[in-house]
N, C-alpha and C positions, 0 to 999 in steps of 0.2 A: 171187604173190598182188598184187592190185591195191592201191594205197594206200588206198582207201575201206574195203576189207575189213579192212585191217590196223588203220586208225583206229577202226572199229566193234568189232573184236576187244578193242583196249585200252581202249575206254570200257566194254565189256561186263565185262572183267575186274575194272576200278576199281569198277564198281558192285557186283559181287559180294563184294568185299572191304571195302566200306564197312559200318562197323558191326558186322562179324563178330567173333566171340571169337577167340582165338588158335587153338582147335582147329579152327573153321570156316576160318580162313586156311590151316592146314596141308593141311586136306582139298583145298580149291581149288588149292593149289599142287601137291600131287601129282596131281592130276586133270588139271591142264595137263601135267604131265610124261608122264603116260600117253598124252594126245592128241599131244604133241609126239613121243613116241617112236613111235607108231603112223604117224604122218604121215611121219616119216622113213624107216620101214620100207616104207611103201607108195609111196613117190616112184617107184620102177622097177617097181611091180606085181608084185614079187617079195619075199618075205621069206626072207632067209638065217637060218641057225642063230644067228649073233651077234646080228641084229636080234631074233629071237625071244626070246633069253636076255634082251636089254635091256629088251624089252617085258614079258616075265614079271617081272623085277626091279621095274620101275616099278609094275606091278599089285600086287605083294606090298606093296611101301611104301604104296601108296594104301590097301590092304586094311587093313593094320596101324593106319595113322593113323585109318581111319574106324573100326575096331572100338574103338580106344582111346577115341575120343571118345563112342561110343555107350555103352560101359561106364561113362562118367562121367555120364551123363544120370540125373538123378533123377526119377522119376515120382511126383507126388503121390497119395496115397491117396484 
């Protein structure tokens, strides 16, 4: 990854986190974990069973955190 892309990614991540609730930050962290796990799995253009299990684990964690945050939402009448 070239340095400018890395800096842009860091700035984007920082902007996403600014002003977020604790639940929002958890969702963003888990989403980044999913992206990182997928990126690691696709480096060699093949996904092994170990990589697949790691990706599924990250997706489950992301889903759990997201559903918990949605369940906490209060929709006004």
